[in-house]
C-alpha positions in Angstrom: -16.9 17.0 1.8 -14.3 18.3 -0.5 -12.3 16.6 -3.0 -9.4 18.1 -4.9 -9.3 16.0 -8.7 -5.5 16.9 -9.5 -5.9 16.3 -13.4 -2.7 14.8 -15.4 0.4 16.2 -13.0 3.0 13.6 -14.8 6.5 13.9 -16.0 5.6 13.0 -19.3 3.7 15.9 -19.8 5.3 19.0 -17.6 9.2 18.3 -17.7 9.3 16.9 -21.6 7.4 17.8 -24.3 5.4 21.0 -24.7 6.2 23.9 -22.9 3.2 24.9 -20.2 1.5 28.3 -19.8 2.2 29.5 -16.4 4.1 26.0 -15.4 5.9 26.7 -12.3 2.7 29.5 -10.9 -0.1 26.5 -12.1 2.6 23.8 -9.6 2.7 26.3 -6.8 -0.9 27.0 -6.6 -1.8 23.2 -6.9 -0.1 22.2 -4.0 -1.2 25.0 -1.9 -4.2 23.8 -2.7 -4.0 20.4 -2.2 -2.4 21.3 1.4 -5.6 22.9 2.2 -7.7 20.4 1.6 -6.0 17.8 3.5 -5.7 20.0 6.4 -9.5 21.1 6.1 -10.6 17.0 6.4 -10.9 17.1 2.2 -9.3 14.1 -0.1 -7.1 14.3 -3.0 -7.1 12.5 -5.9 -4.3 12.3 -8.5 -5.5 12.1 -11.8 -3.4 9.6 -14.1 -3.2 9.2 -17.9 -1.2 6.4 -19.2 -1.0 6.2 -23.0 1.9 5.9 -25.6 4.1 8.9 -24.1 3.2 7.6 -21.0 3.7 3.9 -20.1 1.7 2.9 -16.7 4.4 2.4 -14.1 7.6 4.0 -16.3 9.2 7.3 -14.9 7.3 9.6 -17.2 3.8 8.0 -15.7 4.3 9.1 -12.4 3.3 12.4 -10.9 5.4 15.0 -10.8 7.9 15.2 -7.9 6.8 18.9 -7.1 3.4 17.4 -6.1 4.1 14.5 -3.3 1.2 12.6 -1.8 0.4 11.7 1.6 -1.4 8.4 3.3 -5.1 9.4 2.3 -4.3 10.1 -1.2 -5.6 8.4 -3.8 -4.3 7.7 -7.5 -6.9 6.9 -10.1 -5.5 5.4 -14.1 -7.1 6.2 -16.9 -7.3 6.2 -21.1 -9.4 8.7 -21.9 -9.9 12.5 -21.8 -12.7 12.0 -19.4 -11.1 11.1 -15.7 -15.0 9.2 -14.8 -14.4 6.9 -18.5 -14.0 3.1 -17.4 -12.0 3.7 -14.6 -13.3 3.8 -10.6 -14.1 7.3 -9.7 -17.6 7.1 -10.0 -17.8 4.6 -7.2 -14.6 6.0 -5.6 -16.6 8.9 -5.0 -19.8 8.0 -3.8 -18.2 5.3 -1.6 -17.3 8.8 0.5 -20.1 10.8 0.1 -18.4 13.5 -1.9 -20.4 16.5 -3.3 -18.1 18.9 -4.1 -15.0 18.8 -6.7 -12.2 20.7 -7.6 -10.9 20.5 -10.6 -6.9 21.3 -11.4 -4.2 20.4 -13.6 -3.7 20.1 -17.4 -4.5 20.0 -20.2 -7.0 22.4 -20.2 -8.7 22.1 -23.5 -8.8 18.6 -23.3 -9.0 17.0 -19.7 -9.6 19.3 -17.4 -12.6 20.0 -19.4 -13.7 17.1 -19.9 -13.5 15.7 -16.3 -15.5 19.1 -15.5 -18.5 18.2 -18.0 -18.2 14.9 -16.5 -18.5 15.6 -13.0 -21.3 18.5 -13.7 -23.5 15.8 -15.3 -23.5 13.3 -12.6 -24.3 16.2 -10.0 -21.3 17.2 -8.4 -20.8 20.4 -7.5 -18.2 21.8 -9.4 -15.6 24.6 -9.5 -12.3 24.2 -11.5 -9.3 26.6 -10.2 -8.8 29.1 -12.7 -5.3 29.7 -12.4 -4.5 26.1 -11.7 -5.0 24.4 -15.2 -2.5 25.0 -17.7 -1.4 23.7 -21.7 0.7 24.4 -24.5 0.7 26.8 -27.0 -1.1 24.9 -30.8 -1.0 25.9 -33.7 -4.0 27.8 -33.8 -4.2 29.4 -30.9 -1.4 30.5 -27.3 -2.3 29.1 -24.2 -2.9 31.7 -22.4 -5.7 32.2 -25.0 -6.8 28.5 -24.2 -6.8 28.8 -20.6 -8.9 32.4 -20.9 -11.3 31.6 -23.2 -12.1 28.2 -21.0 -12.1 30.4 -17.7 -14.5 32.3 -19.4 -17.2 29.4 -20.2 -16.6 28.2 -16.7 -19.1 30.5 -15.5 -21.7 30.1 -17.5 -21.6 26.4 -17.6 -24.7 24.6 -16.6 -25.9 21.6 -15.0 -27.9 19.5 -17.6 -31.7 19.4 -16.2 -32.4 16.0 -16.7 -29.7 14.0 -15.9 -30.1 10.2 -16.8 -31.5 8.1 -20.0 -33.0 5.0 -20.0 -31.8 2.2 -22.1 -28.1 1.0 -22.1 -27.8 -2.3 -24.0 -25.6 -4.5 -21.8 -22.2 -5.8 -24.3 -19.9 -8.6 -23.3 -18.2 -6.7 -19.9 -19.3 -4.4 -18.0 -17.8 -2.2 -15.4 -19.8 -2.0 -11.6 -17.0 -2.5 -9.3 -14.3 -1.7 -8.0 -10.9 -3.0 -6.6 -8.3 -0.6 -4.4 -5.3 -1.8 -4.1 -1.7 -0.4 -3.3 0.8 0.7 -5.0 4.9 0.4 -4.9 5.0 3.7 -2.9 2.2 2.8 -0.7 -0.2 4.8 -2.3 -4.2 4.0 -2.9 -5.0 3.0 -6.5 -8.3 2.5 -7.5 -8.9 0.5 -10.7 -12.4 -0.8 -12.0 -13.1 -4.1 -12.1 -14.5 -6.3 -15.2 -17.3 -8.9 -14.7 -18.0 -10.8 -16.9 -21.9 -10.8 -18.6 -23.3 -13.6 -16.7 -21.7 -12.4 -13.2 -24.1 -10.6 -11.2 -23.7 -6.8 -11.5 -23.3 -3.7 -9.0 -24.1 -0.1 -9.5 -25.0 3.0 -7.6 -28.4 4.9 -8.8 -28.4 8.3 -9.0 -31.6 9.0 -7.4 -30.8 7.8 -4.0 -28.3 9.0 -1.8 -25.3 7.1 -1.1 -23.3 4.0 -2.0 -26.8 2.5 -2.9 -26.1 -1.7 -4.4 -28.5 -3.4 -6.4 -28.0 -6.7 -7.8 -29.2 -8.7 -11.5 -28.9 -11.1 -13.7 -27.0 -10.0 -17.1 -30.4 -9.3 -19.8 -29.1 -8.2 -23.1 -31.0 -4.8 -22.9 -31.4 -4.1 -19.3 -32.9 -0.7 -18.5 -30.5 0.8 -15.9 -30.1 4.3 -15.0 -26.8 6.1 -16.3 -26.0 10.3 -16.7 -26.4 11.3 -19.9 -22.6 11.5 -21.8 -20.0 10.6 -23.9 -19.1 7.0 -22.9 -15.2 6.9 -24.4 -13.0 10.2 -25.8 -12.2 9.6 -29.4 -8.7 11.2 -28.8 -6.6 12.1 -26.0 -4.3 15.0 -26.8 -2.0 16.7 -23.9 
């Protein structure tokens, strides 16, 4: 199934603050891509970023009205550049059997870039729409050149040959499950569930297809498979 990730197309980033390169055309192309995916049986996932400039639940945090959601669309909320970091995105994609991810949105060099790399490391077939992502001018480089550069390196981005590593320490809390709730406007919202350390855990194995459940009680060092990627992003900028 084709899955379209629309990253951070929110009021705070598009209709306030930094001007965005080719904004009107990028929005129009994303809308056309979303319509196409829906018409052909795929799923559209809106990624929403929350920080001090776009507090969860505020008008700035909402997806821009030019990209309306329809029944069947999903919302995933994040606080880091990587859309997979501490969210329910990966678990949801495994449950739905998604293999092909199509990415668009902003900002090109931050959340788009981090999510493209993370998705590839998780083993998905990734396509970034070269004319449907945007950013703003930076002190050292114009937005147009940033977009051009990322479109260039995206052509040679390789998936790592070793997809997993062993032995990650389990701290006080772990997130291995998700919950699906209904938002104020009736949209489906996917959120991670934090499980206490003495609970039983659910996670998925990259070596087995589909959504596989395994159960294990808490161990200080439990060897389990996780994909090789940073667990947290230190800086998020739009």
